PDB file with SEQRES, HELIX, SHEET and CRYST1 records, atoms N, CA, C and O in Angstrom:
SEQRES   1 A   82  UNK UNK UNK UNK UNK UNK UNK UNK UNK UNK UNK UNK UNK          
SEQRES   2 A   82  UNK UNK UNK UNK UNK UNK UNK UNK UNK UNK UNK UNK UNK          
SEQRES   3 A   82  UNK UNK UNK UNK UNK UNK UNK UNK UNK UNK UNK UNK UNK          
SEQRES   4 A   82  UNK UNK UNK UNK UNK UNK UNK UNK UNK UNK UNK UNK UNK          
SEQRES   5 A   82  UNK UNK UNK UNK UNK UNK UNK UNK UNK UNK UNK UNK UNK          
SEQRES   6 A   82  UNK UNK UNK UNK UNK UNK UNK UNK UNK UNK UNK UNK UNK          
SEQRES   7 A   82  UNK UNK UNK UNK                                              
HELIX    1 AA1 UNK A    3  UNK A   20  1                                  18    
HELIX    2 AA2 UNK A   27  UNK A   48  1                                  22    
HELIX    3 AA3 UNK A   51  UNK A   65  1                                  15    
HELIX    4 AA4 UNK A   67  UNK A   69  5                                   3    
HELIX    5 AA5 UNK A   70  UNK A   77  1                                   8    
HELIX    6 AA6 UNK A   78  UNK A   80  5                                   3    
CRYST1    1.000    1.000    1.000  90.00  90.00  90.00 P 1           1          
ATOM      1  N   UNK A   1      11.512 -20.057  20.670  1.00  0.00           N  
ATOM      2  CA  UNK A   1      10.895 -20.827  19.614  1.00  0.00           C  
ATOM      3  C   UNK A   1      11.945 -21.714  18.950  1.00  0.00           C  
ATOM      4  O   UNK A   1      13.065 -21.279  18.682  1.00  0.00           O  
ATOM      5  N   UNK A   2      11.566 -22.957  18.690  1.00  0.00           N  
ATOM      6  CA  UNK A   2      12.481 -23.904  18.100  1.00  0.00           C  
ATOM      7  C   UNK A   2      12.384 -23.866  16.599  1.00  0.00           C  
ATOM      8  O   UNK A   2      11.394 -23.408  16.029  1.00  0.00           O  
ATOM      9  N   UNK A   3      13.430 -24.355  15.969  1.00  0.00           N  
ATOM     10  CA  UNK A   3      13.470 -24.407  14.496  1.00  0.00           C  
ATOM     11  C   UNK A   3      12.332 -25.216  13.946  1.00  0.00           C  
ATOM     12  O   UNK A   3      11.719 -24.844  12.945  1.00  0.00           O  
ATOM     13  N   UNK A   4      12.041 -26.340  14.603  1.00  0.00           N  
ATOM     14  CA  UNK A   4      10.985 -27.249  14.109  1.00  0.00           C  
ATOM     15  C   UNK A   4       9.600 -26.553  14.086  1.00  0.00           C  
ATOM     16  O   UNK A   4       8.733 -26.880  13.276  1.00  0.00           O  
ATOM     17  N   UNK A   5       9.435 -25.595  14.995  1.00  0.00           N  
ATOM     18  CA  UNK A   5       8.169 -24.846  15.063  1.00  0.00           C  
ATOM     19  C   UNK A   5       8.031 -23.845  13.941  1.00  0.00           C  
ATOM     20  O   UNK A   5       6.920 -23.499  13.541  1.00  0.00           O  
ATOM     21  N   UNK A   6       9.173 -23.370  13.425  1.00  0.00           N  
ATOM     22  CA  UNK A   6       9.143 -22.304  12.402  1.00  0.00           C  
ATOM     23  C   UNK A   6       9.196 -22.840  10.979  1.00  0.00           C  
ATOM     24  O   UNK A   6       8.888 -22.114  10.033  1.00  0.00           O  
ATOM     25  N   UNK A   7       9.579 -24.090  10.818  1.00  0.00           N  
ATOM     26  CA  UNK A   7       9.755 -24.648   9.452  1.00  0.00           C  
ATOM     27  C   UNK A   7       8.474 -24.570   8.586  1.00  0.00           C  
ATOM     28  O   UNK A   7       8.560 -24.105   7.449  1.00  0.00           O  
ATOM     29  N   UNK A   8       7.319 -24.997   9.063  1.00  0.00           N  
ATOM     30  CA  UNK A   8       6.140 -24.942   8.169  1.00  0.00           C  
ATOM     31  C   UNK A   8       5.820 -23.535   7.697  1.00  0.00           C  
ATOM     32  O   UNK A   8       5.553 -23.335   6.512  1.00  0.00           O  
ATOM     33  N   UNK A   9       5.840 -22.558   8.589  1.00  0.00           N  
ATOM     34  CA  UNK A   9       5.496 -21.181   8.215  1.00  0.00           C  
ATOM     35  C   UNK A   9       6.607 -20.627   7.315  1.00  0.00           C  
ATOM     36  O   UNK A   9       6.312 -19.892   6.373  1.00  0.00           O  
ATOM     37  N   UNK A  10       7.870 -20.959   7.579  1.00  0.00           N  
ATOM     38  CA  UNK A  10       8.955 -20.493   6.749  1.00  0.00           C  
ATOM     39  C   UNK A  10       8.840 -21.048   5.320  1.00  0.00           C  
ATOM     40  O   UNK A  10       9.034 -20.322   4.345  1.00  0.00           O  
ATOM     41  N   UNK A  11       8.524 -22.337   5.214  1.00  0.00           N  
ATOM     42  CA  UNK A  11       8.347 -22.952   3.887  1.00  0.00           C  
ATOM     43  C   UNK A  11       7.173 -22.350   3.133  1.00  0.00           C  
ATOM     44  O   UNK A  11       7.246 -22.172   1.918  1.00  0.00           O  
ATOM     45  N   UNK A  12       6.071 -22.030   3.850  1.00  0.00           N  
ATOM     46  CA  UNK A  12       4.952 -21.367   3.202  1.00  0.00           C  
ATOM     47  C   UNK A  12       5.351 -19.989   2.710  1.00  0.00           C  
ATOM     48  O   UNK A  12       4.951 -19.572   1.623  1.00  0.00           O  
ATOM     49  N   UNK A  13       6.147 -19.276   3.516  1.00  0.00           N  
ATOM     50  CA  UNK A  13       6.588 -17.945   3.144  1.00  0.00           C  
ATOM     51  C   UNK A  13       7.500 -18.022   1.908  1.00  0.00           C  
ATOM     52  O   UNK A  13       7.392 -17.197   1.001  1.00  0.00           O  
ATOM     53  N   UNK A  14       8.390 -19.009   1.881  1.00  0.00           N  
ATOM     54  CA  UNK A  14       9.282 -19.153   0.724  1.00  0.00           C  
ATOM     55  C   UNK A  14       8.473 -19.524  -0.515  1.00  0.00           C  
ATOM     56  O   UNK A  14       8.827 -19.111  -1.620  1.00  0.00           O  
ATOM     57  N   UNK A  15       7.423 -20.275  -0.362  1.00  0.00           N  
ATOM     58  CA  UNK A  15       6.560 -20.651  -1.505  1.00  0.00           C  
ATOM     59  C   UNK A  15       5.868 -19.378  -2.020  1.00  0.00           C  
ATOM     60  O   UNK A  15       5.718 -19.191  -3.227  1.00  0.00           O  
ATOM     61  N   UNK A  16       5.451 -18.513  -1.096  1.00  0.00           N  
ATOM     62  CA  UNK A  16       4.795 -17.271  -1.522  1.00  0.00           C  
ATOM     63  C   UNK A  16       5.789 -16.362  -2.264  1.00  0.00           C  
ATOM     64  O   UNK A  16       5.428 -15.698  -3.236  1.00  0.00           O  
ATOM     65  N   UNK A  17       7.027 -16.345  -1.798  1.00  0.00           N  
ATOM     66  CA  UNK A  17       8.080 -15.565  -2.466  1.00  0.00           C  
ATOM     67  C   UNK A  17       8.231 -16.089  -3.878  1.00  0.00           C  
ATOM     68  O   UNK A  17       8.313 -15.307  -4.825  1.00  0.00           O  
ATOM     69  N   UNK A  18       8.269 -17.413  -4.032  1.00  0.00           N  
ATOM     70  CA  UNK A  18       8.453 -18.037  -5.352  1.00  0.00           C  
ATOM     71  C   UNK A  18       7.277 -17.683  -6.267  1.00  0.00           C  
ATOM     72  O   UNK A  18       7.468 -17.404  -7.450  1.00  0.00           O  
ATOM     73  N   UNK A  19       6.080 -17.697  -5.721  1.00  0.00           N  
ATOM     74  CA  UNK A  19       4.889 -17.413  -6.554  1.00  0.00           C  
ATOM     75  C   UNK A  19       4.752 -15.922  -6.892  1.00  0.00           C  
ATOM     76  O   UNK A  19       4.420 -15.575  -8.026  1.00  0.00           O  
ATOM     77  N   UNK A  20       5.000 -15.061  -5.938  1.00  0.00           N  
ATOM     78  CA  UNK A  20       4.689 -13.638  -6.133  1.00  0.00           C  
ATOM     79  C   UNK A  20       5.873 -12.806  -6.699  1.00  0.00           C  
ATOM     80  O   UNK A  20       5.667 -11.855  -7.454  1.00  0.00           O  
ATOM     81  N   UNK A  21       7.081 -13.177  -6.328  1.00  0.00           N  
ATOM     82  CA  UNK A  21       8.233 -12.389  -6.722  1.00  0.00           C  
ATOM     83  C   UNK A  21       8.521 -12.417  -8.203  1.00  0.00           C  
ATOM     84  O   UNK A  21       8.384 -13.450  -8.858  1.00  0.00           O  
ATOM     85  N   UNK A  22       8.918 -11.282  -8.722  1.00  0.00           N  
ATOM     86  CA  UNK A  22       9.355 -11.198 -10.128  1.00  0.00           C  
ATOM     87  C   UNK A  22      10.751 -11.722 -10.290  1.00  0.00           C  
ATOM     88  O   UNK A  22      11.119 -12.188 -11.368  1.00  0.00           O  
ATOM     89  N   UNK A  23      11.547 -11.656  -9.230  1.00  0.00           N  
ATOM     90  CA  UNK A  23      12.949 -12.135  -9.305  1.00  0.00           C  
ATOM     91  C   UNK A  23      13.042 -13.620  -8.968  1.00  0.00           C  
ATOM     92  O   UNK A  23      13.697 -14.379  -9.683  1.00  0.00           O  
ATOM     93  N   UNK A  24      12.399 -14.032  -7.898  1.00  0.00           N  
ATOM     94  CA  UNK A  24      12.570 -15.429  -7.422  1.00  0.00           C  
ATOM     95  C   UNK A  24      11.541 -16.377  -8.011  1.00  0.00           C  
ATOM     96  O   UNK A  24      11.375 -17.475  -7.480  1.00  0.00           O  
ATOM     97  N   UNK A  25      10.849 -16.022  -9.064  1.00  0.00           N  
ATOM     98  CA  UNK A  25       9.834 -16.905  -9.639  1.00  0.00           C  
ATOM     99  C   UNK A  25      10.435 -17.936 -10.593  1.00  0.00           C  
ATOM    100  O   UNK A  25       9.710 -18.751 -11.164  1.00  0.00           O  
ATOM    101  N   UNK A  26      11.728 -17.904 -10.763  1.00  0.00           N  
ATOM    102  CA  UNK A  26      12.415 -18.899 -11.637  1.00  0.00           C  
ATOM    103  C   UNK A  26      13.281 -19.790 -10.786  1.00  0.00           C  
ATOM    104  O   UNK A  26      13.876 -19.346  -9.804  1.00  0.00           O  
ATOM    105  N   UNK A  27      13.352 -21.074 -11.174  1.00  0.00           N  
ATOM    106  CA  UNK A  27      14.118 -22.041 -10.423  1.00  0.00           C  
ATOM    107  C   UNK A  27      15.561 -21.662 -10.257  1.00  0.00           C  
ATOM    108  O   UNK A  27      16.124 -21.837  -9.176  1.00  0.00           O  
ATOM    109  N   UNK A  28      16.189 -21.137 -11.320  1.00  0.00           N  
ATOM    110  CA  UNK A  28      17.615 -20.790 -11.265  1.00  0.00           C  
ATOM    111  C   UNK A  28      17.897 -19.646 -10.265  1.00  0.00           C  
ATOM    112  O   UNK A  28      19.038 -19.459  -9.842  1.00  0.00           O  
ATOM    113  N   UNK A  29      16.862 -18.892  -9.894  1.00  0.00           N  
ATOM    114  CA  UNK A  29      17.043 -17.827  -8.928  1.00  0.00           C  
ATOM    115  C   UNK A  29      16.572 -18.272  -7.518  1.00  0.00           C  
ATOM    116  O   UNK A  29      17.097 -17.789  -6.515  1.00  0.00           O  
ATOM    117  N   UNK A  30      15.625 -19.151  -7.447  1.00  0.00           N  
ATOM    118  CA  UNK A  30      15.089 -19.619  -6.173  1.00  0.00           C  
ATOM    119  C   UNK A  30      16.031 -20.623  -5.509  1.00  0.00           C  
ATOM    120  O   UNK A  30      16.165 -20.649  -4.286  1.00  0.00           O  
ATOM    121  N   UNK A  31      16.681 -21.448  -6.333  1.00  0.00           N  
ATOM    122  CA  UNK A  31      17.564 -22.484  -5.774  1.00  0.00           C  
ATOM    123  C   UNK A  31      18.672 -21.883  -4.882  1.00  0.00           C  
ATOM    124  O   UNK A  31      18.888 -22.387  -3.780  1.00  0.00           O  
ATOM    125  N   UNK A  32      19.369 -20.841  -5.314  1.00  0.00           N  
ATOM    126  CA  UNK A  32      20.409 -20.245  -4.431  1.00  0.00           C  
ATOM    127  C   UNK A  32      19.822 -19.734  -3.087  1.00  0.00           C  
ATOM    128  O   UNK A  32      20.462 -19.826  -2.039  1.00  0.00           O  
ATOM    129  N   UNK A  33      18.609 -19.206  -3.153  1.00  0.00           N  
ATOM    130  CA  UNK A  33      17.960 -18.748  -1.903  1.00  0.00           C  
ATOM    131  C   UNK A  33      17.703 -19.938  -0.980  1.00  0.00           C  
ATOM    132  O   UNK A  33      17.992 -19.892   0.216  1.00  0.00           O  
ATOM    133  N   UNK A  34      17.165 -20.983  -1.552  1.00  0.00           N  
ATOM    134  CA  UNK A  34      16.894 -22.208  -0.741  1.00  0.00           C  
ATOM    135  C   UNK A  34      18.193 -22.813  -0.220  1.00  0.00           C  
ATOM    136  O   UNK A  34      18.215 -23.336   0.895  1.00  0.00           O  
ATOM    137  N   UNK A  35      19.264 -22.758  -0.985  1.00  0.00           N  
ATOM    138  CA  UNK A  35      20.533 -23.264  -0.520  1.00  0.00           C  
ATOM    139  C   UNK A  35      21.048 -22.463   0.670  1.00  0.00           C  
ATOM    140  O   UNK A  35      21.612 -23.028   1.607  1.00  0.00           O  
ATOM    141  N   UNK A  36      20.852 -21.139   0.631  1.00  0.00           N  
ATOM    142  CA  UNK A  36      21.248 -20.298   1.800  1.00  0.00           C  
ATOM    143  C   UNK A  36      20.430 -20.623   3.017  1.00  0.00           C  
ATOM    144  O   UNK A  36      20.955 -20.690   4.128  1.00  0.00           O  
ATOM    145  N   UNK A  37      19.134 -20.828   2.815  1.00  0.00           N  
ATOM    146  CA  UNK A  37      18.258 -21.189   3.935  1.00  0.00           C  
ATOM    147  C   UNK A  37      18.682 -22.543   4.513  1.00  0.00           C  
ATOM    148  O   UNK A  37      18.747 -22.710   5.731  1.00  0.00           O  
ATOM    149  N   UNK A  38      18.965 -23.495   3.643  1.00  0.00           N  
ATOM    150  CA  UNK A  38      19.412 -24.825   4.101  1.00  0.00           C  
ATOM    151  C   UNK A  38      20.723 -24.701   4.859  1.00  0.00           C  
ATOM    152  O   UNK A  38      20.904 -25.345   5.893  1.00  0.00           O  
ATOM    153  N   UNK A  39      21.648 -23.872   4.352  1.00  0.00           N  
ATOM    154  CA  UNK A  39      22.907 -23.676   5.020  1.00  0.00           C  
ATOM    155  C   UNK A  39      22.725 -23.106   6.418  1.00  0.00           C  
ATOM    156  O   UNK A  39      23.359 -23.569   7.366  1.00  0.00           O  
ATOM    157  N   UNK A  40      21.861 -22.102   6.553  1.00  0.00           N  
ATOM    158  CA  UNK A  40      21.593 -21.484   7.863  1.00  0.00           C  
ATOM    159  C   UNK A  40      20.937 -22.494   8.793  1.00  0.00           C  
ATOM    160  O   UNK A  40      21.263 -22.529   9.980  1.00  0.00           O  
ATOM    161  N   UNK A  41      20.042 -23.300   8.298  1.00  0.00           N  
ATOM    162  CA  UNK A  41      19.407 -24.332   9.156  1.00  0.00           C  
ATOM    163  C   UNK A  41      20.474 -25.358   9.647  1.00  0.00           C  
ATOM    164  O   UNK A  41      20.486 -25.751  10.813  1.00  0.00           O  
ATOM    165  N   UNK A  42      21.335 -25.759   8.742  1.00  0.00           N  
ATOM    166  CA  UNK A  42      22.402 -26.700   9.132  1.00  0.00           C  
ATOM    167  C   UNK A  42      23.358 -26.034  10.137  1.00  0.00           C  
ATOM    168  O   UNK A  42      23.805 -26.702  11.070  1.00  0.00           O  
ATOM    169  N   UNK A  43      23.680 -24.770   9.982  1.00  0.00           N  
ATOM    170  CA  UNK A  43      24.529 -24.084  10.942  1.00  0.00           C  
ATOM    171  C   UNK A  43      23.837 -24.013  12.314  1.00  0.00           C  
ATOM    172  O   UNK A  43      24.470 -24.209  13.351  1.00  0.00           O  
ATOM    173  N   UNK A  44      22.563 -23.738  12.297  1.00  0.00           N  
ATOM    174  CA  UNK A  44      21.773 -23.675  13.566  1.00  0.00           C  
ATOM    175  C   UNK A  44      21.788 -24.993  14.276  1.00  0.00           C  
ATOM    176  O   UNK A  44      22.000 -25.061  15.487  1.00  0.00           O  
ATOM    177  N   UNK A  45      21.562 -26.054  13.514  1.00  0.00           N  
ATOM    178  CA  UNK A  45      21.585 -27.415  14.118  1.00  0.00           C  
ATOM    179  C   UNK A  45      22.950 -27.715  14.647  1.00  0.00           C  
ATOM    180  O   UNK A  45      23.073 -28.288  15.730  1.00  0.00           O  
ATOM    181  N   UNK A  46      24.012 -27.343  13.910  1.00  0.00           N  
ATOM    182  CA  UNK A  46      25.382 -27.571  14.332  1.00  0.00           C  
ATOM    183  C   UNK A  46      25.700 -26.843  15.641  1.00  0.00           C  
ATOM    184  O   UNK A  46      26.401 -27.377  16.501  1.00  0.00           O  
ATOM    185  N   UNK A  47      25.180 -25.620  15.785  1.00  0.00           N  
ATOM    186  CA  UNK A  47      25.438 -24.838  17.022  1.00  0.00           C  
ATOM    187  C   UNK A  47      24.674 -25.352  18.206  1.00  0.00           C  
ATOM    188  O   UNK A  47      25.157 -25.281  19.336  1.00  0.00           O  
ATOM    189  N   UNK A  48      23.469 -25.878  17.967  1.00  0.00           N  
ATOM    190  CA  UNK A  48      22.545 -26.215  19.068  1.00  0.00           C  
ATOM    191  C   UNK A  48      22.659 -27.674  19.487  1.00  0.00           C  
ATOM    192  O   UNK A  48      22.632 -27.976  20.680  1.00  0.00           O  
ATOM    193  N   UNK A  49      22.786 -28.585  18.522  1.00  0.00           N  
ATOM    194  CA  UNK A  49      22.783 -29.998  18.829  1.00  0.00           C  
ATOM    195  C   UNK A  49      24.198 -30.503  19.003  1.00  0.00           C  
ATOM    196  O   UNK A  49      25.069 -30.285  18.160  1.00  0.00           O  
ATOM    197  N   UNK A  50      24.403 -31.173  20.101  1.00  0.00           N  
ATOM    198  CA  UNK A  50      25.687 -31.865  20.338  1.00  0.00           C  
ATOM    199  C   UNK A  50      25.374 -33.353  20.567  1.00  0.00           C  
ATOM    200  O   UNK A  50      24.230 -33.744  20.796  1.00  0.00           O  
ATOM    201  N   UNK A  51      26.420 -34.147  20.496  1.00  0.00           N  
ATOM    202  CA  UNK A  51      26.233 -35.537  20.771  1.00  0.00           C  
ATOM    203  C   UNK A  51      25.646 -35.781  22.141  1.00  0.00           C  
ATOM    204  O   UNK A  51      24.847 -36.696  22.336  1.00  0.00           O  
ATOM    205  N   UNK A  52      26.051 -34.949  23.095  1.00  0.00           N  
ATOM    206  CA  UNK A  52      25.547 -35.078  24.455  1.00  0.00           C  
ATOM    207  C   UNK A  52      24.031 -34.836  24.464  1.00  0.00           C  
ATOM    208  O   UNK A  52      23.300 -35.620  25.069  1.00  0.00           O  
ATOM    209  N   UNK A  53      23.538 -33.769  23.809  1.00  0.00           N  
ATOM    210  CA  UNK A  53      22.120 -33.521  23.828  1.00  0.00           C  
ATOM    211  C   UNK A  53      21.343 -34.581  23.075  1.00  0.00           C  
ATOM    212  O   UNK A  53      20.215 -34.906  23.448  1.00  0.00           O  
ATOM    213  N   UNK A  54      21.945 -35.137  21.994  1.00  0.00           N  
ATOM    214  CA  UNK A  54      21.276 -36.219  21.290  1.00  0.00           C  
ATOM    215  C   UNK A  54      21.073 -37.421  22.206  1.00  0.00           C  
ATOM    216  O   UNK A  54      19.984 -37.991  22.292  1.00  0.00           O  
ATOM    217  N   UNK A  55      22.156 -37.786  22.886  1.00  0.00           N  
ATOM    218  CA  UNK A  55      22.086 -38.974  23.766  1.00  0.00           C  
ATOM    219  C   UNK A  55      21.182 -38.716  24.961  1.00  0.00           C  
ATOM    220  O   UNK A  55      20.449 -39.609  25.385  1.00  0.00           O  
ATOM    221  N   UNK A  56      21.225 -37.488  25.516  1.00  0.00           N  
ATOM    222  CA  UNK A  56      20.341 -37.181  26.656  1.00  0.00           C  
ATOM    223  C   UNK A  56      18.931 -37.243  26.226  1.00  0.00           C  
ATOM    224  O   UNK A  56      18.111 -37.812  26.947  1.00  0.00           O  
ATOM    225  N   UNK A  57      18.570 -36.677  25.059  1.00  0.00           N  
ATOM    226  CA  UNK A  57      17.217 -36.721  24.578  1.00  0.00           C  
ATOM    227  C   UNK A  57      16.779 -38.162  24.354  1.00  0.00           C  
ATOM    228  O   UNK A  57      15.658 -38.531  24.704  1.00  0.00           O  
ATOM    229  N   UNK A  58      17.651 -38.977  23.774  1.00  0.00           N  
ATOM    230  CA  UNK A  58      17.323 -40.367  23.562  1.00  0.00           C  
ATOM    231  C   UNK A  58      17.074 -41.053  24.904  1.00  0.00           C  
ATOM    232  O   UNK A  58      16.121 -41.818  25.046  1.00  0.00           O  
ATOM    233  N   UNK A  59      17.906 -40.786  25.855  1.00  0.00           N  
ATOM    234  CA  UNK A  59      17.743 -41.423  27.188  1.00  0.00           C  
ATOM    235  C   UNK A  59      16.465 -40.966  27.835  1.00  0.00           C  
ATOM    236  O   UNK A  59      15.774 -41.762  28.472  1.00  0.00           O  
ATOM    237  N   UNK A  60      16.121 -39.652  27.681  1.00  0.00           N  
ATOM    238  CA  UNK A  60      14.879 -39.152  28.276  1.00  0.00           C  
ATOM    239  C   UNK A  60      13.670 -39.833  27.653  1.00  0.00           C  
ATOM    240  O   UNK A  60      12.694 -40.131  28.341  1.00  0.00           O  
ATOM    241  N   UNK A  61      13.738 -40.082  26.337  1.00  0.00           N  
ATOM    242  CA  UNK A  61      12.652 -40.832  25.673  1.00  0.00           C  
ATOM    243  C   UNK A  61      12.568 -42.241  26.209  1.00  0.00           C  
ATOM    244  O   UNK A  61      11.479 -42.762  26.446  1.00  0.00           O  
ATOM    245  N   UNK A  62      13.710 -42.853  26.398  1.00  0.00           N  
ATOM    246  CA  UNK A  62      13.708 -44.216  26.921  1.00  0.00           C  
ATOM    247  C   UNK A  62      13.063 -44.239  28.322  1.00  0.00           C  
ATOM    248  O   UNK A  62      12.249 -45.102  28.651  1.00  0.00           O  
ATOM    249  N   UNK A  63      13.471 -43.245  29.121  1.00  0.00           N  
ATOM    250  CA  UNK A  63      12.927 -43.189  30.470  1.00  0.00           C  
ATOM    251  C   UNK A  63      11.434 -42.928  30.462  1.00  0.00           C  
ATOM    252  O   UNK A  63      10.690 -43.487  31.268  1.00  0.00           O  
ATOM    253  N   UNK A  64      11.004 -42.084  29.556  1.00  0.00           N  
ATOM    254  CA  UNK A  64       9.587 -41.764  29.490  1.00  0.00           C  
ATOM    255  C   UNK A  64       8.770 -42.933  29.018  1.00  0.00           C  
ATOM    256  O   UNK A  64       7.723 -43.226  29.595  1.00  0.00           O  
ATOM    257  N   UNK A  65       9.220 -43.610  27.983  1.00  0.00           N  
ATOM    258  CA  UNK A  65       8.427 -44.670  27.370  1.00  0.00           C  
ATOM    259  C   UNK A  65       8.597 -46.029  28.059  1.00  0.00           C  
ATOM    260  O   UNK A  65       7.738 -46.904  27.943  1.00  0.00           O  
ATOM    261  N   UNK A  66       9.671 -46.189  28.750  1.00  0.00           N  
ATOM    262  CA  UNK A  66       9.959 -47.493  29.362  1.00  0.00           C  
ATOM    263  C   UNK A  66      10.282 -47.300  30.844  1.00  0.00           C  
ATOM    264  O   UNK A  66      11.317 -47.757  31.329  1.00  0.00           O  
ATOM    265  N   UNK A  67       9.381 -46.617  31.554  1.00  0.00           N  
ATOM    266  CA  UNK A  67       9.652 -46.297  32.933  1.00  0.00           C  
ATOM    267  C   UNK A  67       9.831 -47.539  33.826  1.00  0.00           C  
ATOM    268  O   UNK A  67      10.424 -47.427  34.899  1.00  0.00           O  
ATOM    269  N   UNK A  68       9.352 -48.679  33.425  1.00  0.00           N  
ATOM    270  CA  UNK A  68       9.530 -49.876  34.219  1.00  0.00           C  
ATOM    271  C   UNK A  68      10.956 -50.377  34.171  1.00  0.00           C  
ATOM    272  O   UNK A  68      11.331 -51.215  34.992  1.00  0.00           O  
ATOM    273  N   UNK A  69      11.780 -49.889  33.229  1.00  0.00           N  
ATOM    274  CA  UNK A  69      13.207 -50.205  33.159  1.00  0.00           C  
ATOM    275  C   UNK A  69      14.064 -49.077  33.692  1.00  0.00           C  
ATOM    276  O   UNK A  69      15.265 -49.033  33.424  1.00  0.00           O  
ATOM    277  N   UNK A  70      13.473 -48.171  34.437  1.00  0.00           N  
ATOM    278  CA  UNK A  70      14.138 -46.964  34.880  1.00  0.00           C  
ATOM    279  C   UNK A  70      15.484 -47.228  35.532  1.00  0.00           C  
ATOM    280  O   UNK A  70      16.437 -46.505  35.239  1.00  0.00           O  
ATOM    281  N   UNK A  71      15.612 -48.197  36.378  1.00  0.00           N  
ATOM    282  CA  UNK A  71      16.867 -48.485  37.086  1.00  0.00           C  
ATOM    283  C   UNK A  71      18.031 -48.769  36.141  1.00  0.00           C  
ATOM    284  O   UNK A  71      19.135 -48.262  36.344  1.00  0.00           O  
ATOM    285  N   UNK A  72      17.793 -49.562  35.131  1.00  0.00           N  
ATOM    286  CA  UNK A  72      18.858 -49.931  34.192  1.00  0.00           C  
ATOM    287  C   UNK A  72      19.245 -48.733  33.305  1.00  0.00           C  
ATOM    288  O   UNK A  72      20.434 -48.516  33.067  1.00  0.00           O  
ATOM    289  N   UNK A  73      18.282 -47.962  32.817  1.00  0.00           N  
ATOM    290  CA  UNK A  73      18.576 -46.875  31.910  1.00  0.00           C  
ATOM    291  C   UNK A  73      19.165 -45.696  32.676  1.00  0.00           C  
ATOM    292  O   UNK A  73      20.061 -45.022  32.165  1.00  0.00           O  
ATOM    293  N   UNK A  74      18.687 -45.433  33.882  1.00  0.00           N  
ATOM    294  CA  UNK A  74      19.203 -44.294  34.660  1.00  0.00           C  
ATOM    295  C   UNK A  74      20.663 -44.470  34.977  1.00  0.00           C  
ATOM    296  O   UNK A  74      21.373 -43.471  35.093  1.00  0.00           O  
ATOM    297  N   UNK A  75      21.153 -45.680  35.124  1.00  0.00           N  
ATOM    298  CA  UNK A  75      22.575 -45.915  35.381  1.00  0.00           C  
ATOM    299  C   UNK A  75      23.443 -45.499  34.248  1.00  0.00           C  
ATOM    300  O   UNK A  75      24.603 -45.141  34.455  1.00  0.00           O  
ATOM    301  N   UNK A  76      22.915 -45.534  33.035  1.00  0.00           N  
ATOM    302  CA  UNK A  76      23.652 -45.122  31.850  1.00  0.00           C  
ATOM    303  C   UNK A  76      23.874 -43.621  31.811  1.00  0.00           C  
ATOM    304  O   UNK A  76      24.874 -43.160  31.261  1.00  0.00           O  
ATOM    305  N   UNK A  77      22.953 -42.844  32.389  1.00  0.00           N  
ATOM    306  CA  UNK A  77      23.080 -41.396  32.361  1.00  0.00           C  
ATOM    307  C   UNK A  77      24.298 -40.900  33.121  1.00  0.00           C  
ATOM    308  O   UNK A  77      24.793 -39.807  32.845  1.00  0.00           O  
ATOM    309  N   UNK A  78      24.795 -41.692  34.083  1.00  0.00           N  
ATOM    310  CA  UNK A  78      25.979 -41.308  34.825  1.00  0.00           C  
ATOM    311  C   UNK A  78      27.182 -41.123  33.905  1.00  0.00           C  
ATOM    312  O   UNK A  78      28.063 -40.308  34.179  1.00  0.00           O  
ATOM    313  N   UNK A  79      27.213 -41.893  32.802  1.00  0.00           N  
ATOM    314  CA  UNK A  79      28.276 -41.771  31.832  1.00  0.00           C  
ATOM    315  C   UNK A  79      28.356 -40.378  31.213  1.00  0.00           C  
ATOM    316  O   UNK A  79      29.445 -39.915  30.875  1.00  0.00           O  
ATOM    317  N   UNK A  80      27.224 -39.712  31.062  1.00  0.00           N  
ATOM    318  CA  UNK A  80      27.179 -38.415  30.414  1.00  0.00           C  
ATOM    319  C   UNK A  80      27.282 -37.254  31.382  1.00  0.00           C  
ATOM    320  O   UNK A  80      27.437 -36.112  30.951  1.00  0.00           O  
ATOM    321  N   UNK A  81      27.202 -37.506  32.640  1.00  0.00           N  
ATOM    322  CA  UNK A  81      27.313 -36.435  33.643  1.00  0.00           C  
ATOM    323  C   UNK A  81      28.778 -35.965  33.757  1.00  0.00           C  
ATOM    324  O   UNK A  81      29.702 -36.775  33.686  1.00  0.00           O  
ATOM    325  N   UNK A  82      28.974 -34.652  33.932  1.00  0.00           N  
ATOM    326  CA  UNK A  82      30.361 -34.137  34.051  1.00  0.00           C  
ATOM    327  C   UNK A  82      30.969 -34.532  35.376  1.00  0.00           C  
ATOM    328  O   UNK A  82      32.119 -34.192  35.653  1.00  0.00           O  
TER     329      UNK A  82                                                      
END                                                                             
């Protein structure tokens, strides 16, 4: 499961914590929790996403959406191959 798939349900769960919890129902207590969640999301993105994967994904989108230019774009992928 990807992070993007879990974000909506996670945000709903955090909202429920904010509404129901006796401890986290105040902004000064909820903000640190949200900061920790944001930090973990940033760490996950840092571990998973590299410049190589960003460029490969971008090139795959180009290939998918502009298949009539396949020859020109496919030559660029050689730059990223080991």
